[in-house]
N, C-alpha and C positions, 0 to 999 in steps of 0.2 A: 401396244401390249394389251391383250384382252384378258385380264385376270378377273376372277369372281368379284374382287373388291371394286375394280373399275366398272364392271357391269352393274353392281349394286349402286355405286355412287351416281352413275349416269341415269339409272332408273329413278333414283331419289331426286336428282336435279330436275329431270324432266317432269316428274309429278309435282314438285314444289315450285318450279319456275312459273307456271301459269298463276298460281296463287300469289306468289311474290309480285309478278307483273301487275296483277289486278290490284293488289294493295298499293303498289307504287302509283299506278294510274289514278286510283281513287284519292290518294293523298295529294297528288299533284292537282287534281281537279278541285278538291276542297281548298287548297292553298291559293288557287287562282280564281276562286268563285267570284263572279261579278255580282254587285249589289245594285239594284235599280233605284234611281232617285227621281223625284219630281218636286219642283219647288217654284215659288213665285216670289218676285221681288219688285221693289219700287225705287226708282231713281228720281232725284230732283233735277232742277236745271243744272246744266254743266257748271262745274267749279272753275274750269278753264276751257276756253274754246278759241280757235283761230281758224279763219278761212282765208285762202289765197286764191284769187282768180287766176286761172291758167292762161287765159287770153287767146286760146285757139278757136273757141266758139262760144256763143252766148250761153251763160249759165253753167259753164264748166269750172268747178273749183275743187281744190283739195282742202279738206277740213280735218282738223284734229281736235278732239275734245276729251275731257276727263270728268267723270261723274262719280259722286258718292251715292251708294245705294244701300238699302236695307232689305233683308229677306222678310217678307210678310207671311210666307208659308215655308219655314226653313226645313232643310233636311238634316239628317244626322249621319256623321261618319265617325267611327271609332269612339262612340260614346259622347261626342261633342256635337253641338248644334251649330249650323251655319248662322252667323249673326249679321255681318255686313259684307259688302263687296265694293271694290273700286273698279270702274271700267275706264279703260283708255282705248279710244277708237280712232282710226284713220279712215276717212271716207273719200272716195273719188266720185264726186257728184256731178251729174249732168242733168239739168232741169229737175224733174221729179224723181229721178232714179239715182241710186248710189250702189257702189260696191264697197263693202265694209270689211275691215279686218282689225283685230286688236287683241287686247289682253285684259284679263280679269284677275284680281287678287281677292280671294275669298278669305275672310277672317272668321274663325270659329270662336265660340264663346270661351274656349280654354286658351286662346291666343295663337293656336296653330294656324297655319295658312296653307291654302291650296292655290296653285297657279294654273291658269287656263289661257289657251290661245283660241280665238274664234275667227270665222270668216263667214260672210253672208252678203245679202243684198237688202236694199231698203227702198221705200217709196215715200213720197210726201205729197199731200193734197193741198189744194189752194186754201183750204180752211186752216192749215197749219198742223193737221194730224199726220202722224207718221206710222209706218208699219215696217217691220223687218223680220227676217228669218235667216237661219243658217245653221252651221255645225260648229262644234267646239270639241276640244280635247285637253285633258290635263297635261301639264308640262312638268309638274313636280309639286313639292310641298315641304313643310317644315314639321318638326316634332313627329307625332304619330302619323302624319300624312306624308312623310318623306317616302318617295318612291311610288306615290299614288299614280295609277294609270286609269284611263277610261275616256269615254267620249259620249257625245249626245247631240241634241238639237235644241234650238231656242227659237222663240217667237217674241216679238216686242211690239208694243203699240205705244204711242205717245202723243203729246201736244206741247205747247209752249211751256207748260208747267213741269214737265218731266215725262217719265216713261214707266211702263209696267212690263216686266219680263216674265215669261213662262219657260222653264228649263226642264228638260227631260234627258235622262241618260243613265249611265252606269259607271261604277268605279270598282277598282280592285286595289287592295292594299297588299304590299308584300308581306310574306309571313314574318312574324316577330323573330328577332335573332335568337339563336339557340343560347341557353344559359351557359355561361363560362364555367368550366370545371377547374377545380383546384388541382394543382400538380403535387 
């Protein structure tokens, strides 16, 4: 049925639709805006470490370690600064090379936590120095960091006394929940 009212509403909808779409797209983009981060940290000797010789070739071992670390150049998320982090890593090492994967728990100064999964590779030299690099991604969080997403890269160098990490990436926090209305 093509009435003057239908014709008027169709024209109004078509004129208003691009504006509404633009507003919705802008709102969605702002709600999912990524924030870039760069930070540095320092880890001491492993708190726990276990190595098991595989036995298939010389120098092939599976290693698991857990380290306590502190951010020396912390980043900020949702008004809180990254304070400490715990790294748990499993390495498949052959000679001077390793394939590494593990998890990081980041503790913020307000007590919230962010959870990270990483994977990469590493090398060790005869003098005991090590180097590693890889990628990481957030797997979740607590408090204001619940629902955090993001990813990035890391580089690590170390020796018998510990390691230094350089981390770069981005994160996105979900939009805050809408206020509840009274009925």
